[in-house]
Biopython code that builds the backbone (N, CA, C, O; Angstrom):
import numpy as np
from Bio.PDB.StructureBuilder import StructureBuilder

atoms = [
    (1, "MET", "N", (159.176, 164.642, 107.596)),
    (1, "MET", "CA", (160.340, 163.774, 107.685)),
    (1, "MET", "C", (160.369, 162.813, 106.504)),
    (1, "MET", "O", (160.064, 161.632, 106.670)),
    (2, "GLU", "N", (160.717, 163.272, 105.358)),
    (2, "GLU", "CA", (160.708, 162.448, 104.155)),
    (2, "GLU", "C", (161.642, 161.253, 104.236)),
    (2, "GLU", "O", (161.213, 160.149, 103.902)),
    (3, "PRO", "N", (162.897, 161.403, 104.662)),
    (3, "PRO", "CA", (163.750, 160.210, 104.702)),
    (3, "PRO", "C", (163.200, 159.132, 105.628)),
    (3, "PRO", "O", (163.289, 157.946, 105.312)),
    (4, "ALA", "N", (162.637, 159.522, 106.757)),
    (4, "ALA", "CA", (162.119, 158.536, 107.707)),
    (4, "ALA", "C", (160.977, 157.736, 107.099)),
    (4, "ALA", "O", (160.922, 156.517, 107.259)),
    (5, "ASP", "N", (160.065, 158.408, 106.403)),
    (5, "ASP", "CA", (158.948, 157.704, 105.767)),
    (5, "ASP", "C", (159.440, 156.720, 104.714)),
    (5, "ASP", "O", (158.969, 155.584, 104.650)),
    (6, "SER", "N", (160.377, 157.151, 103.898)),
    (6, "SER", "CA", (160.909, 156.282, 102.854)),
    (6, "SER", "C", (161.693, 155.118, 103.434)),
    (6, "SER", "O", (161.574, 153.991, 102.953)),
    (7, "ILE", "N", (162.492, 155.374, 104.460)),
    (7, "ILE", "CA", (163.265, 154.306, 105.083)),
    (7, "ILE", "C", (162.334, 153.306, 105.749)),
    (7, "ILE", "O", (162.573, 152.101, 105.682)),
    (8, "ARG", "N", (161.287, 153.784, 106.384)),
    (8, "ARG", "CA", (160.328, 152.891, 107.028)),
    (8, "ARG", "C", (159.637, 152.013, 105.984)),
    (8, "ARG", "O", (159.415, 150.825, 106.221)),
    (9, "ARG", "N", (159.301, 152.585, 104.847)),
    (9, "ARG", "CA", (158.588, 151.855, 103.799)),
    (9, "ARG", "C", (159.504, 150.872, 103.053)),
    (9, "ARG", "O", (159.097, 149.743, 102.780)),
    (10, "LEU", "N", (160.728, 151.288, 102.724)),
    (10, "LEU", "CA", (161.611, 150.489, 101.873)),
    (10, "LEU", "C", (162.678, 149.712, 102.624)),
    (10, "LEU", "O", (163.174, 148.702, 102.126)),
    (11, "GLY", "N", (163.032, 150.163, 103.795)),
    (11, "GLY", "CA", (164.208, 149.636, 104.475)),
    (11, "GLY", "C", (165.397, 150.495, 104.084)),
    (11, "GLY", "O", (165.398, 151.116, 103.021)),
    (12, "PHE", "N", (166.414, 150.531, 104.947)),
    (12, "PHE", "CA", (167.519, 151.451, 104.711)),
    (12, "PHE", "C", (168.314, 151.095, 103.456)),
    (12, "PHE", "O", (168.640, 151.982, 102.667)),
    (13, "ALA", "N", (168.629, 149.826, 103.259)),
    (13, "ALA", "CA", (169.478, 149.432, 102.126)),
    (13, "ALA", "C", (168.827, 149.802, 100.792)),
    (13, "ALA", "O", (169.499, 150.332, 99.907)),
    (14, "ARG", "N", (167.552, 149.536, 100.640)),
    (14, "ARG", "CA", (166.856, 149.895, 99.391)),
    (14, "ARG", "C", (166.734, 151.412, 99.247)),
    (14, "ARG", "O", (166.903, 151.958, 98.156)),
    (15, "TRP", "N", (166.440, 152.081, 100.358)),
    (15, "TRP", "CA", (166.349, 153.539, 100.308)),
    (15, "TRP", "C", (167.677, 154.134, 99.860)),
    (15, "TRP", "O", (167.712, 155.005, 98.991)),
    (16, "TYR", "N", (168.765, 153.661, 100.454)),
    (16, "TYR", "CA", (170.102, 154.162, 100.132)),
    (16, "TYR", "C", (170.425, 153.913, 98.658)),
    (16, "TYR", "O", (170.922, 154.802, 97.967)),
    (17, "GLU", "N", (170.146, 152.721, 98.190)),
    (17, "GLU", "CA", (170.401, 152.383, 96.787)),
    (17, "GLU", "C", (169.594, 153.283, 95.848)),
    (17, "GLU", "O", (170.126, 153.783, 94.857)),
    (18, "ARG", "N", (168.329, 153.485, 96.156)),
    (18, "ARG", "CA", (167.483, 154.342, 95.304)),
    (18, "ARG", "C", (167.949, 155.790, 95.316)),
    (18, "ARG", "O", (167.901, 156.466, 94.288)),
    (19, "ARG", "N", (168.395, 156.269, 96.463)),
    (19, "ARG", "CA", (168.902, 157.646, 96.524)),
    (19, "ARG", "C", (170.168, 157.803, 95.686)),
    (19, "ARG", "O", (170.344, 158.817, 95.011)),
    (20, "LEU", "N", (171.043, 156.811, 95.726)),
    (20, "LEU", "CA", (172.253, 156.877, 94.902)),
    (20, "LEU", "C", (171.914, 156.829, 93.419)),
    (20, "LEU", "O", (172.517, 157.546, 92.621)),
    (21, "ILE", "N", (170.959, 155.996, 93.050)),
    (21, "ILE", "CA", (170.537, 155.927, 91.645)),
    (21, "ILE", "C", (169.939, 157.260, 91.217)),
    (21, "ILE", "O", (170.255, 157.762, 90.138)),
    (22, "GLU", "N", (169.077, 157.837, 92.049)),
    (22, "GLU", "CA", (168.472, 159.132, 91.710)),
    (22, "GLU", "C", (169.534, 160.225, 91.589)),
    (22, "GLU", "O", (169.489, 161.042, 90.669)),
    (23, "ALA", "N", (170.481, 160.235, 92.514)),
    (23, "ALA", "CA", (171.544, 161.245, 92.465)),
    (23, "ALA", "C", (172.347, 161.122, 91.177)),
    (23, "ALA", "O", (172.657, 162.126, 90.537)),
    (24, "HIS", "N", (172.681, 159.906, 90.800)),
    (24, "HIS", "CA", (173.484, 159.737, 89.595)),
    (24, "HIS", "C", (172.676, 159.996, 88.320)),
    (24, "HIS", "O", (173.252, 160.352, 87.292)),
    (25, "ALA", "N", (171.373, 159.824, 88.372)),
    (25, "ALA", "CA", (170.536, 160.223, 87.235)),
    (25, "ALA", "C", (170.603, 161.746, 87.044)),
    (25, "ALA", "O", (170.657, 162.233, 85.915)),
    (26, "TRP", "N", (170.599, 162.480, 88.145)),
    (26, "TRP", "CA", (170.757, 163.933, 88.056)),
    (26, "TRP", "C", (172.136, 164.284, 87.505)),
    (26, "TRP", "O", (172.274, 165.234, 86.735)),
    (27, "PHE", "N", (173.164, 163.519, 87.900)),
    (27, "PHE", "CA", (174.510, 163.779, 87.396)),
    (27, "PHE", "C", (174.601, 163.516, 85.892)),
    (27, "PHE", "O", (175.269, 164.258, 85.172)),
    (28, "ILE", "N", (173.943, 162.481, 85.426)),
    (28, "ILE", "CA", (173.913, 162.206, 83.983)),
    (28, "ILE", "C", (173.232, 163.345, 83.247)),
    (28, "ILE", "O", (173.626, 163.689, 82.133)),
    (29, "THR", "N", (172.214, 163.931, 83.857)),
    (29, "THR", "CA", (171.560, 165.098, 83.266)),
    (29, "THR", "C", (172.551, 166.249, 83.132)),
    (29, "THR", "O", (172.533, 166.969, 82.134)),
    (30, "VAL", "N", (173.410, 166.429, 84.124)),
    (30, "VAL", "CA", (174.445, 167.469, 84.049)),
    (30, "VAL", "C", (175.359, 167.210, 82.853)),
    (30, "VAL", "O", (175.687, 168.134, 82.110)),
    (31, "VAL", "N", (175.765, 165.973, 82.670)),
    (31, "VAL", "CA", (176.647, 165.628, 81.549)),
    (31, "VAL", "C", (175.960, 165.912, 80.217)),
    (31, "VAL", "O", (176.572, 166.474, 79.309)),
    (32, "PHE", "N", (174.697, 165.528, 80.098)),
    (32, "PHE", "CA", (173.961, 165.803, 78.854)),
    (32, "PHE", "C", (173.836, 167.303, 78.595)),
    (32, "PHE", "O", (173.933, 167.751, 77.453)),
    (33, "CYS", "N", (173.623, 168.063, 79.644)),
    (33, "CYS", "CA", (173.534, 169.517, 79.482)),
    (33, "CYS", "C", (174.876, 170.095, 79.036)),
    (33, "CYS", "O", (174.911, 170.997, 78.199)),
    (34, "LEU", "N", (175.964, 169.594, 79.578)),
    (34, "LEU", "CA", (177.285, 170.049, 79.145)),
    (34, "LEU", "C", (177.522, 169.730, 77.672)),
    (34, "LEU", "O", (178.078, 170.548, 76.940)),
    (35, "ILE", "N", (177.105, 168.553, 77.243)),
    (35, "ILE", "CA", (177.246, 168.176, 75.841)),
    (35, "ILE", "C", (176.402, 169.095, 74.957)),
    (35, "ILE", "O", (176.848, 169.516, 73.890)),
    (36, "ALA", "N", (175.186, 169.405, 75.401)),
    (36, "ALA", "CA", (174.316, 170.294, 74.629)),
    (36, "ALA", "C", (174.921, 171.693, 74.530)),
    (36, "ALA", "O", (174.889, 172.307, 73.464)),
    (37, "VAL", "N", (175.463, 172.193, 75.620)),
    (37, "VAL", "CA", (176.099, 173.511, 75.603)),
    (37, "VAL", "C", (177.298, 173.514, 74.664)),
    (37, "VAL", "O", (177.468, 174.441, 73.872)),
    (38, "ALA", "N", (178.123, 172.487, 74.749)),
    (38, "ALA", "CA", (179.308, 172.416, 73.884)),
    (38, "ALA", "C", (178.918, 172.327, 72.408)),
    (38, "ALA", "O", (179.524, 172.989, 71.565)),
    (39, "ALA", "N", (177.927, 171.526, 72.099)),
    (39, "ALA", "CA", (177.491, 171.382, 70.706)),
    (39, "ALA", "C", (176.917, 172.687, 70.161)),
    (39, "ALA", "O", (177.202, 173.074, 69.028)),
    (40, "CYS", "N", (176.120, 173.348, 70.961)),
    (40, "CYS", "CA", (175.528, 174.613, 70.504)),
    (40, "CYS", "C", (176.574, 175.712, 70.392)),
    (40, "CYS", "O", (176.517, 176.527, 69.471)),
    (41, "MET", "N", (177.507, 175.745, 71.295)),
    (41, "MET", "CA", (178.552, 176.762, 71.223)),
    (41, "MET", "C", (179.429, 176.551, 69.995)),
    (41, "MET", "O", (179.917, 177.513, 69.402)),
    (42, "GLU", "N", (179.626, 175.300, 69.621)),
    (42, "GLU", "CA", (180.419, 175.012, 68.425)),
    (42, "GLU", "C", (179.702, 175.472, 67.159)),
    (42, "GLU", "O", (180.337, 175.955, 66.223)),
    (43, "GLU", "N", (178.392, 175.323, 67.132)),
    (43, "GLU", "CA", (177.607, 175.718, 65.967)),
    (43, "GLU", "C", (177.266, 177.206, 65.953)),
    (43, "GLU", "O", (176.830, 177.736, 64.931)),
    (44, "LEU", "N", (177.459, 177.866, 67.062)),
    (44, "LEU", "CA", (177.092, 179.272, 67.186)),
    (44, "LEU", "C", (178.024, 180.145, 66.347)),
    (44, "LEU", "O", (179.242, 180.108, 66.518)),
    (45, "ASN", "N", (177.449, 180.916, 65.455)),
    (45, "ASN", "CA", (178.216, 181.936, 64.741)),
    (45, "ASN", "C", (177.325, 183.143, 64.537)),
    (45, "ASN", "O", (176.098, 183.043, 64.560)),
    (46, "PHE", "N", (177.944, 184.253, 64.342)),
    (46, "PHE", "CA", (177.185, 185.498, 64.271)),
    (46, "PHE", "C", (176.869, 185.900, 62.835)),
    (46, "PHE", "O", (176.353, 186.989, 62.585)),
    (47, "ARG", "N", (177.178, 185.030, 61.912)),
    (47, "ARG", "CA", (176.774, 185.250, 60.523)),
    (47, "ARG", "C", (175.585, 184.360, 60.229)),
    (47, "ARG", "O", (175.576, 183.191, 60.616)),
    (48, "GLY", "N", (174.616, 184.875, 59.573)),
    (48, "GLY", "CA", (173.439, 184.079, 59.247)),
    (48, "GLY", "C", (172.195, 184.667, 59.879)),
    (48, "GLY", "O", (172.153, 185.826, 60.290)),
    (49, "ALA", "N", (171.199, 183.830, 59.936)),
    (49, "ALA", "CA", (169.882, 184.270, 60.412)),
    (49, "ALA", "C", (169.903, 184.534, 61.918)),
    (49, "ALA", "O", (170.491, 183.787, 62.701)),
    (50, "ILE", "N", (169.249, 185.607, 62.279)),
    (50, "ILE", "CA", (169.148, 185.973, 63.698)),
    (50, "ILE", "C", (168.317, 184.944, 64.462)),
    (50, "ILE", "O", (168.559, 184.710, 65.646)),
    (51, "ALA", "N", (167.338, 184.327, 63.795)),
    (51, "ALA", "CA", (166.497, 183.318, 64.447)),
    (51, "ALA", "C", (167.332, 182.107, 64.869)),
    (51, "ALA", "O", (167.135, 181.554, 65.950)),
    (52, "ARG", "N", (168.258, 181.707, 64.008)),
    (52, "ARG", "CA", (169.131, 180.574, 64.340)),
    (52, "ARG", "C", (170.031, 180.925, 65.532)),
    (52, "ARG", "O", (170.224, 180.106, 66.430)),
    (53, "LEU", "N", (170.569, 182.123, 65.534)),
    (53, "LEU", "CA", (171.406, 182.580, 66.639)),
    (53, "LEU", "C", (170.620, 182.575, 67.947)),
    (53, "LEU", "O", (171.105, 182.094, 68.971)),
    (54, "LEU", "N", (169.413, 183.111, 67.904)),
    (54, "LEU", "CA", (168.572, 183.149, 69.105)),
    (54, "LEU", "C", (168.196, 181.742, 69.574)),
    (54, "LEU", "O", (168.113, 181.489, 70.776)),
    (55, "ALA", "N", (167.972, 180.843, 68.642)),
    (55, "ALA", "CA", (167.633, 179.462, 69.005)),
    (55, "ALA", "C", (168.810, 178.809, 69.742)),
    (55, "ALA", "O", (168.619, 178.160, 70.770)),
    (56, "TYR", "N", (170.024, 178.984, 69.213)),
    (56, "TYR", "CA", (171.199, 178.405, 69.872)),
    (56, "TYR", "C", (171.439, 179.032, 71.238)),
    (56, "TYR", "O", (171.753, 178.325, 72.196)),
    (57, "VAL", "N", (171.297, 180.335, 71.336)),
    (57, "VAL", "CA", (171.485, 181.018, 72.620)),
    (57, "VAL", "C", (170.443, 180.534, 73.633)),
    (57, "VAL", "O", (170.757, 180.332, 74.806)),
    (58, "THR", "N", (169.213, 180.351, 73.175)),
    (58, "THR", "CA", (168.156, 179.859, 74.061)),
    (58, "THR", "C", (168.461, 178.447, 74.548)),
    (58, "THR", "O", (168.304, 178.142, 75.730)),
    (59, "VAL", "N", (168.896, 177.595, 73.638)),
    (59, "VAL", "CA", (169.235, 176.225, 74.037)),
    (59, "VAL", "C", (170.392, 176.228, 75.040)),
    (59, "VAL", "O", (170.373, 175.473, 76.012)),
    (60, "VAL", "N", (171.382, 177.063, 74.807)),
    (60, "VAL", "CA", (172.524, 177.151, 75.725)),
    (60, "VAL", "C", (172.055, 177.617, 77.101)),
    (60, "VAL", "O", (172.436, 177.027, 78.112)),
    (61, "LEU", "N", (171.247, 178.650, 77.156)),
    (61, "LEU", "CA", (170.774, 179.173, 78.440)),
    (61, "LEU", "C", (169.918, 178.154, 79.188)),
    (61, "LEU", "O", (170.064, 177.980, 80.398)),
    (62, "VAL", "N", (169.033, 177.487, 78.467)),
    (62, "VAL", "CA", (168.181, 176.473, 79.104)),
    (62, "VAL", "C", (169.034, 175.315, 79.616)),
    (62, "VAL", "O", (168.813, 174.823, 80.722)),
    (63, "ALA", "N", (170.003, 174.880, 78.821)),
    (63, "ALA", "CA", (170.872, 173.779, 79.238)),
    (63, "ALA", "C", (171.711, 174.170, 80.460)),
    (63, "ALA", "O", (171.935, 173.343, 81.345)),
    (64, "VAL", "N", (172.166, 175.406, 80.513)),
    (64, "VAL", "CA", (172.941, 175.868, 81.665)),
    (64, "VAL", "C", (172.072, 175.884, 82.919)),
    (64, "VAL", "O", (172.512, 175.441, 83.980)),
    (65, "VAL", "N", (170.853, 176.386, 82.810)),
    (65, "VAL", "CA", (169.951, 176.440, 83.971)),
    (65, "VAL", "C", (169.617, 175.027, 84.450)),
    (65, "VAL", "O", (169.677, 174.744, 85.647)),
    (66, "ILE", "N", (169.269, 174.151, 83.522)),
    (66, "ILE", "CA", (168.952, 172.766, 83.902)),
    (66, "ILE", "C", (170.188, 172.082, 84.484)),
    (66, "ILE", "O", (170.073, 171.327, 85.450)),
    (67, "GLY", "N", (171.345, 172.329, 83.922)),
    (67, "GLY", "CA", (172.582, 171.730, 84.423)),
    (67, "GLY", "C", (172.911, 172.172, 85.834)),
    (67, "GLY", "O", (173.313, 171.361, 86.668)),
    (68, "ILE", "N", (172.741, 173.461, 86.102)),
    (68, "ILE", "CA", (173.015, 173.970, 87.454)),
    (68, "ILE", "C", (172.029, 173.371, 88.454)),
    (68, "ILE", "O", (172.427, 172.935, 89.534)),
    (69, "TYR", "N", (170.742, 173.348, 88.095)),
    (69, "TYR", "CA", (169.735, 172.754, 88.973)),
    (69, "TYR", "C", (170.040, 171.272, 89.228)),
    (69, "TYR", "O", (169.925, 170.791, 90.355)),
    (70, "SER", "N", (170.423, 170.570, 88.180)),
    (70, "SER", "CA", (170.736, 169.142, 88.305)),
    (70, "SER", "C", (171.941, 168.909, 89.198)),
    (70, "SER", "O", (171.959, 167.958, 89.979)),
    (71, "MET", "N", (172.943, 169.763, 89.093)),
    (71, "MET", "CA", (174.137, 169.610, 89.932)),
    (71, "MET", "C", (173.806, 169.867, 91.403)),
    (71, "MET", "O", (174.319, 169.182, 92.287)),
    (72, "VAL", "N", (172.951, 170.852, 91.659)),
    (72, "VAL", "CA", (172.537, 171.142, 93.035)),
    (72, "VAL", "C", (171.763, 169.955, 93.611)),
    (72, "VAL", "O", (171.993, 169.555, 94.753)),
    (73, "ARG", "N", (170.840, 169.391, 92.816)),
    (73, "ARG", "CA", (170.073, 168.226, 93.267)),
    (73, "ARG", "C", (170.996, 167.036, 93.535)),
    (73, "ARG", "O", (170.847, 166.336, 94.536)),
    (74, "TYR", "N", (171.953, 166.817, 92.626)),
    (74, "TYR", "CA", (172.911, 165.717, 92.776)),
    (74, "TYR", "C", (173.662, 165.847, 94.098)),
    (74, "TYR", "O", (173.762, 164.882, 94.856)),
    (75, "GLN", "N", (174.184, 167.028, 94.370)),
    (75, "GLN", "CA", (174.944, 167.233, 95.597)),
    (75, "GLN", "C", (174.069, 167.078, 96.838)),
    (75, "GLN", "O", (174.503, 166.504, 97.837)),
    (76, "LYS", "N", (172.845, 167.585, 96.779)),
    (76, "LYS", "CA", (171.955, 167.504, 97.936)),
    (76, "LYS", "C", (171.581, 166.059, 98.249)),
    (76, "LYS", "O", (171.638, 165.637, 99.404)),
    (77, "ILE", "N", (171.202, 165.308, 97.233)),
    (77, "ILE", "CA", (170.793, 163.920, 97.444)),
    (77, "ILE", "C", (171.974, 163.076, 97.903)),
    (77, "ILE", "O", (171.844, 162.259, 98.814)),
    (78, "LEU", "N", (173.124, 163.274, 97.271)),
    (78, "LEU", "CA", (174.297, 162.494, 97.630)),
    (78, "LEU", "C", (174.766, 162.802, 99.052)),
    (78, "LEU", "O", (175.153, 161.890, 99.782)),
    (79, "SER", "N", (174.737, 164.059, 99.450)),
    (79, "SER", "CA", (175.161, 164.401, 100.813)),
    (79, "SER", "C", (174.197, 163.842, 101.854)),
    (79, "SER", "O", (174.626, 163.414, 102.925)),
    (80, "GLU", "N", (172.891, 163.839, 101.550)),
    (80, "GLU", "CA", (171.917, 163.260, 102.471)),
    (80, "GLU", "C", (172.156, 161.751, 102.631)),
    (80, "GLU", "O", (172.145, 161.228, 103.745)),
    (81, "ALA", "N", (172.369, 161.068, 101.514)),
    (81, "ALA", "CA", (172.615, 159.625, 101.575)),
    (81, "ALA", "C", (173.914, 159.326, 102.324)),
    (81, "ALA", "O", (173.966, 158.383, 103.114)),
    (82, "GLU", "N", (174.947, 160.107, 102.089)),
    (82, "GLU", "CA", (176.215, 159.918, 102.804)),
    (82, "GLU", "C", (176.052, 160.145, 104.296)),
    (82, "GLU", "O", (176.536, 159.363, 105.115)),
    (83, "ARG", "N", (175.361, 161.231, 104.640)),
    (83, "ARG", "CA", (175.179, 161.579, 106.051)),
    (83, "ARG", "C", (174.432, 160.468, 106.792)),
    (83, "ARG", "O", (174.831, 160.082, 107.891)),
    (84, "LEU", "N", (173.356, 159.955, 106.202)),
    (84, "LEU", "CA", (172.605, 158.891, 106.864)),
    (84, "LEU", "C", (173.352, 157.566, 106.801)),
    (84, "LEU", "O", (173.247, 156.750, 107.717)),
    (85, "GLY", "N", (174.103, 157.346, 105.731)),
    (85, "GLY", "CA", (174.878, 156.116, 105.616)),
    (85, "GLY", "C", (175.964, 156.018, 106.673)),
    (85, "GLY", "O", (176.293, 154.925, 107.133)),
    (86, "GLU", "N", (176.521, 157.163, 107.059)),
    (86, "GLU", "CA", (177.542, 157.177, 108.109)),
    (86, "GLU", "C", (176.979, 156.784, 109.467)),
    (86, "GLU", "O", (177.708, 156.270, 110.315)),
    (87, "HIS", "N", (175.685, 157.022, 109.682)),
    (87, "HIS", "CA", (175.049, 156.726, 110.968)),
    (87, "HIS", "C", (174.283, 155.410, 110.950)),
    (87, "HIS", "O", (173.576, 155.104, 111.909)),
    (88, "ALA", "N", (174.405, 154.627, 109.887)),
    (88, "ALA", "CA", (173.599, 153.417, 109.743)),
    (88, "ALA", "C", (174.232, 152.185, 110.384)),
    (88, "ALA", "O", (173.684, 151.088, 110.275)),
    (89, "THR", "N", (175.359, 152.344, 111.040)),
    (89, "THR", "CA", (176.030, 151.211, 111.690)),
    (89, "THR", "C", (175.748, 151.245, 113.192)),
    (89, "THR", "O", (175.905, 152.277, 113.846)),
    (90, "CYS", "N", (175.336, 150.115, 113.714)),
    (90, "CYS", "CA", (175.063, 150.001, 115.145)),
    (90, "CYS", "C", (176.366, 150.158, 115.913)),
    (90, "CYS", "O", (177.365, 149.508, 115.602)),
    (91, "GLY", "N", (176.348, 151.021, 116.911)),
    (91, "GLY", "CA", (177.544, 151.247, 117.716)),
    (91, "GLY", "C", (177.870, 150.090, 118.641)),
    (91, "GLY", "O", (179.019, 149.934, 119.054)),
    (92, "ALA", "N", (176.886, 149.284, 118.971)),
    (92, "ALA", "CA", (177.102, 148.184, 119.916)),
    (92, "ALA", "C", (177.617, 146.923, 119.229)),
    (92, "ALA", "O", (178.582, 146.317, 119.695)),
    (93, "CYS", "N", (176.981, 146.520, 118.121)),
    (93, "CYS", "CA", (177.362, 145.240, 117.501)),
    (93, "CYS", "C", (178.001, 145.407, 116.120)),
    (93, "CYS", "O", (178.540, 144.444, 115.575)),
    (94, "GLY", "N", (177.952, 146.611, 115.547)),
    (94, "GLY", "CA", (178.582, 146.864, 114.254)),
    (94, "GLY", "C", (177.774, 146.441, 113.051)),
    (94, "GLY", "O", (178.296, 146.443, 111.936)),
    (95, "ALA", "N", (176.517, 146.078, 113.236)),
    (95, "ALA", "CA", (175.673, 145.679, 112.107)),
    (95, "ALA", "C", (175.325, 146.916, 111.276)),
    (95, "ALA", "O", (174.955, 147.960, 111.812)),
    (96, "TYR", "N", (175.453, 146.772, 109.955)),
    (96, "TYR", "CA", (175.167, 147.901, 109.067)),
    (96, "TYR", "C", (173.786, 147.736, 108.450)),
    (96, "TYR", "O", (173.466, 146.689, 107.888)),
    (97, "ALA", "N", (172.978, 148.772, 108.558)),
    (97, "ALA", "CA", (171.648, 148.853, 107.931)),
    (97, "ALA", "C", (170.703, 147.760, 108.413)),
    (97, "ALA", "O", (169.799, 147.362, 107.677)),
    (98, "ARG", "N", (170.891, 147.275, 109.616)),
    (98, "ARG", "CA", (169.984, 146.269, 110.180)),
    (98, "ARG", "C", (169.265, 146.885, 111.374)),
    (98, "ARG", "O", (169.527, 146.554, 112.531)),
    (99, "PHE", "N", (168.352, 147.789, 111.049)),
    (99, "PHE", "CA", (167.630, 148.471, 112.107)),
    (99, "PHE", "C", (166.202, 148.718, 111.683)),
    (99, "PHE", "O", (165.837, 148.564, 110.518)),
    (100, "LYS", "N", (165.402, 149.107, 112.661)),
    (100, "LYS", "CA", (164.009, 149.462, 112.419)),
    (100, "LYS", "C", (163.771, 150.841, 113.012)),
    (100, "LYS", "O", (164.229, 151.133, 114.116)),
    (101, "LEU", "N", (163.064, 151.680, 112.290)),
    (101, "LEU", "CA", (162.756, 153.008, 112.798)),
    (101, "LEU", "C", (161.729, 152.886, 113.919)),
    (101, "LEU", "O", (160.703, 152.224, 113.764)),
    (102, "ILE", "N", (162.013, 153.529, 115.039)),
    (102, "ILE", "CA", (161.070, 153.531, 116.152)),
    (102, "ILE", "C", (160.429, 154.904, 116.321)),
    (102, "ILE", "O", (159.416, 155.042, 117.007)),
    (103, "SER", "N", (161.019, 155.912, 115.699)),
    (103, "SER", "CA", (160.457, 157.261, 115.642)),
    (103, "SER", "C", (161.034, 157.903, 114.375)),
    (103, "SER", "O", (161.859, 157.280, 113.707)),
    (104, "PRO", "N", (160.631, 159.112, 114.028)),
    (104, "PRO", "CA", (161.181, 159.728, 112.816)),
    (104, "PRO", "C", (162.687, 159.947, 112.855)),
    (104, "PRO", "O", (163.293, 160.140, 111.801)),
    (105, "ALA", "N", (163.310, 159.924, 114.015)),
    (105, "ALA", "CA", (164.745, 160.181, 114.099)),
    (105, "ALA", "C", (165.543, 159.030, 114.696)),
    (105, "ALA", "O", (166.741, 158.918, 114.437)),
    (106, "TYR", "N", (164.911, 158.178, 115.484)),
    (106, "TYR", "CA", (165.629, 157.120, 116.206)),
    (106, "TYR", "C", (165.364, 155.747, 115.606)),
    (106, "TYR", "O", (164.289, 155.474, 115.071)),
    (107, "VAL", "N", (166.386, 154.883, 115.712)),
    (107, "VAL", "CA", (166.283, 153.520, 115.190)),
    (107, "VAL", "C", (166.706, 152.526, 116.265)),
    (107, "VAL", "O", (167.390, 152.880, 117.225)),
    (108, "ARG", "N", (166.282, 151.267, 116.083)),
    (108, "ARG", "CA", (166.661, 150.191, 116.990)),
    (108, "ARG", "C", (167.274, 149.066, 116.166)),
    (108, "ARG", "O", (166.705, 148.630, 115.165)),
    (109, "CYS", "N", (168.433, 148.607, 116.597)),
    (109, "CYS", "CA", (169.142, 147.521, 115.916)),
    (109, "CYS", "C", (168.306, 146.243, 116.008)),
    (109, "CYS", "O", (167.780, 145.913, 117.071)),
    (110, "ARG", "N", (168.191, 145.534, 114.895)),
    (110, "ARG", "CA", (167.445, 144.271, 114.896)),
    (110, "ARG", "C", (168.262, 143.133, 115.495)),
    (110, "ARG", "O", (167.716, 142.097, 115.874)),
    (111, "LYS", "N", (169.561, 143.333, 115.575)),
    (111, "LYS", "CA", (170.442, 142.282, 116.070)),
    (111, "LYS", "C", (170.596, 142.327, 117.597)),
    (111, "LYS", "O", (170.532, 141.293, 118.262)),
    (112, "CYS", "N", (170.802, 143.543, 118.149)),
    (112, "CYS", "CA", (171.091, 143.637, 119.590)),
    (112, "CYS", "C", (170.162, 144.592, 120.348)),
    (112, "CYS", "O", (170.349, 144.786, 121.549)),
    (113, "ASP", "N", (169.179, 145.186, 119.694)),
    (113, "ASP", "CA", (168.206, 146.110, 120.300)),
    (113, "ASP", "C", (168.810, 147.419, 120.798)),
    (113, "ASP", "O", (168.188, 148.114, 121.600)),
    (114, "ASN", "N", (169.995, 147.761, 120.342)),
    (114, "ASN", "CA", (170.589, 149.053, 120.675)),
    (114, "ASN", "C", (169.815, 150.155, 119.943)),
    (114, "ASN", "O", (169.382, 149.960, 118.807)),
    (115, "GLU", "N", (169.642, 151.304, 120.591)),
    (115, "GLU", "CA", (168.952, 152.431, 119.972)),
    (115, "GLU", "C", (169.924, 153.581, 119.768)),
    (115, "GLU", "O", (170.805, 153.819, 120.594)),
    (116, "TRP", "N", (169.755, 154.294, 118.654)),
    (116, "TRP", "CA", (170.568, 155.477, 118.371)),
    (116, "TRP", "C", (169.824, 156.402, 117.426)),
    (116, "TRP", "O", (168.825, 156.033, 116.809)),
    (117, "ARG", "N", (170.345, 157.617, 117.335)),
    (117, "ARG", "CA", (169.734, 158.643, 116.489)),
    (117, "ARG", "C", (170.326, 158.516, 115.079)),
    (117, "ARG", "O", (171.540, 158.608, 114.896)),
    (118, "LEU", "N", (169.469, 158.307, 114.107)),
    (118, "LEU", "CA", (169.901, 158.189, 112.711)),
    (118, "LEU", "C", (169.768, 159.521, 111.984)),
    (118, "LEU", "O", (170.658, 159.911, 111.228)),
    (119, "ILE", "N", (168.674, 160.208, 112.210)),
    (119, "ILE", "CA", (168.365, 161.422, 111.459)),
    (119, "ILE", "C", (168.406, 162.618, 112.395)),
    (119, "ILE", "O", (167.704, 162.650, 113.406)),
    (120, "ASP", "N", (169.240, 163.608, 112.052)),
    (120, "ASP", "CA", (169.273, 164.850, 112.818)),
    (120, "ASP", "C", (168.068, 165.690, 112.411)),
    (120, "ASP", "O", (167.806, 165.865, 111.221)),
    (121, "THR", "N", (167.342, 166.202, 113.380)),
    (121, "THR", "CA", (166.150, 166.991, 113.093)),
    (121, "THR", "C", (166.372, 168.481, 113.153)),
    (121, "THR", "O", (165.401, 169.237, 113.204)),
    (122, "ASP", "N", (167.622, 168.939, 113.151)),
    (122, "ASP", "CA", (167.882, 170.374, 113.217)),
    (122, "ASP", "C", (167.927, 171.023, 111.888)),
    (122, "ASP", "O", (168.139, 172.233, 111.799)),
]
sb = StructureBuilder()
sb.init_structure("model")
sb.init_model(0)
sb.init_chain("A")
sb.init_seg("    ")
for serial, (resi, resn, name, xyz) in enumerate(atoms, 1):
    if name == "N":
        sb.init_residue(resn, " ", resi, " ")
    sb.init_atom(name, np.array(xyz, "f"), 0.0, 1.0, " ", f" {name:<3s}", serial, name[0])
structure = sb.get_structure()
């Protein structure tokens, strides 16, 4: 239960903030990979040394693979943060992110002691 351990250690607000920062770092990696692909494709020509052509093709392929991996990570982290963020409000008093984990999936509101399920374990 990775999110539960991190939330217990950092608190929900800090955990959420760090997950958003990590997700957007992956997104910036996607942008850099797109720039690298565009730059290499612009310089790519079939006249000249075969070594130069292979170097550009290799850089393009590596940038595409890293970009795809980065986009998948970005979407996964962002969806996890969104999913848990939607459940971080107490249903009884409306307090947001003011809870304590009592088990890997359940939390208790610090304001009114209401308990609810934060993390789906399926």
